[in-house]
C-alpha positions as CSV (number, residue, x, y, z in Angstrom):
1,M,0.0,0.0,0.0
2,S,1.4,3.4,-0.9
3,E,2.1,5.9,1.8
4,S,-0.6,8.3,0.6
5,R,-3.2,5.5,0.4
6,A,-2.2,4.4,4.0
7,L,-2.6,7.9,5.3
8,E,-5.9,8.3,3.5
9,S,-7.1,5.0,5.1
10,M,-6.1,6.1,8.5
11,K,-7.9,9.4,8.2
12,E,-11.0,7.6,7.0
13,A,-10.8,5.2,10.0
14,V,-10.6,8.1,12.4
15,A,-13.6,9.8,10.8
16,I,-15.7,6.7,11.0
17,A,-14.7,6.2,14.6
18,R,-15.8,9.8,15.4
19,G,-19.1,9.3,13.6
20,E,-18.2,11.8,10.9
21,M,-18.8,9.3,8.1
22,P,-21.8,7.1,7.4
23,G,-21.6,3.6,8.7
24,D,-22.0,2.3,5.2
25,A,-18.6,3.7,4.4
26,C,-17.2,0.5,5.8
27,Q,-17.1,-2.5,3.6
28,A,-17.5,-6.1,4.6
29,H,-14.4,-8.2,4.3
30,I,-15.0,-11.5,2.6
31,P,-12.0,-13.8,3.0
32,S,-10.3,-15.1,-0.1
33,E,-10.0,-18.5,1.5
34,V,-12.1,-20.4,4.0
35,D,-11.2,-23.7,5.6
36,V,-14.5,-25.5,5.4
37,K,-13.4,-28.7,7.0
38,A,-12.0,-26.8,10.0
39,I,-15.3,-24.9,10.5
40,C,-17.2,-28.3,10.5
41,Q,-14.7,-29.8,12.9
42,G,-14.7,-26.7,15.1
43,L,-18.4,-27.1,15.5
44,G,-18.1,-30.8,16.2
45,L,-20.2,-31.7,13.2
46,S,-19.8,-34.3,10.5
47,Q,-20.0,-33.1,6.9
48,A,-23.5,-34.5,6.6
49,S,-24.7,-32.9,9.9
50,F,-23.1,-29.6,9.0
51,A,-24.8,-29.6,5.6
52,A,-28.2,-30.5,7.0
53,R,-27.9,-27.9,9.9
54,F,-27.1,-25.0,7.6
55,G,-29.2,-25.8,4.5
56,L,-26.5,-27.1,2.2
57,S,-26.3,-30.2,0.1
58,R,-23.5,-32.6,1.0
59,L,-22.2,-32.5,-2.5
60,T,-21.9,-28.7,-2.4
61,L,-20.1,-28.9,0.9
62,R,-17.8,-31.6,-0.3
63,N,-16.9,-29.5,-3.4
64,W,-16.2,-26.5,-1.2
65,E,-13.9,-28.6,1.0
66,Q,-12.0,-29.8,-2.0
67,G,-11.7,-26.3,-3.3
68,K,-13.5,-27.0,-6.5
69,R,-15.6,-23.9,-6.3
70,L,-16.2,-21.5,-3.4
71,P,-17.9,-18.3,-4.5
72,A,-17.8,-15.1,-2.5
73,A,-21.3,-15.5,-1.1
74,A,-20.4,-19.0,0.1
75,R,-17.2,-17.7,1.8
76,A,-19.2,-15.0,3.5
77,Y,-21.9,-17.5,4.7
78,L,-19.3,-19.8,6.0
79,K,-17.6,-17.0,7.9
80,V,-20.9,-16.1,9.5
81,I,-21.4,-19.8,10.5
82,E,-17.9,-19.9,11.9
83,K,-18.4,-16.8,14.0
84,A,-22.1,-17.1,15.0
85,P,-23.3,-20.7,14.3
86,D,-26.3,-20.4,16.6
87,T,-27.4,-17.1,15.0
88,A,-27.1,-18.6,11.5
89,Y,-29.1,-21.7,12.5
90,D,-31.8,-19.6,14.2
91,A,-32.2,-17.5,11.1
92,L,-32.7,-20.6,9.0
93,T,-35.2,-22.2,11.4
94,E,-36.9,-18.9,12.3
95,G,-36.0,-19.6,15.9
96,R,-37.9,-22.9,16.0
97,T,-36.3,-25.7,18.1
98,A,-35.9,-29.3,17.2
99,A,-38.5,-30.1,19.9
100,A,-41.0,-27.7,18.1
101,G,-40.3,-29.4,14.7
102,G,-37.8,-26.8,13.5
103,C,-35.0,-29.2,12.5
104,L,-33.5,-28.7,9.1
105,K,-33.3,-31.9,7.0
106,S,-31.2,-32.3,3.9
107,S,-31.4,-35.0,1.2
108,G,-29.4,-34.6,-2.0
109,N,-29.9,-31.1,-3.2
110,E,-33.1,-30.5,-1.2
111,T,-33.4,-29.1,2.2
112,S,-36.5,-28.6,4.2
113,I,-37.6,-27.4,7.6
114,D,-40.0,-30.0,9.2
115,G,-43.5,-28.9,8.7
116,G,-42.4,-26.3,6.2
117,Q,-41.6,-25.9,2.6
118,T,-39.0,-27.9,0.7
119,C,-36.6,-25.7,-1.3
120,R,-34.4,-27.0,-4.1
121,L,-30.8,-25.8,-3.5
122,P,-28.3,-25.1,-6.2
């Protein structure tokens, strides 16, 4: 990073911290690489359990683990899961618990919430 760009970035950071710039001046950081297997293991979930819990097909998850294709939206989603897995799960189940029939189930490329709609996943 050039010296002038570094100085400009520092001034911008100070202005944001002081509330002098709108909050949307910050951009989300989407990592260029995500260790999918480490996220699954960190949550203590098998590949199949992870896929079912977070509305993914096992094939898609396996492809991501093997680095075949991991688009920016997927990297962002996986980062959210890594940092806030319960929040991600609650958002997908609309706060329903397994006892209330809110478990996500996955089969092939289809994922559904018990008692709810089945959605075809890419």
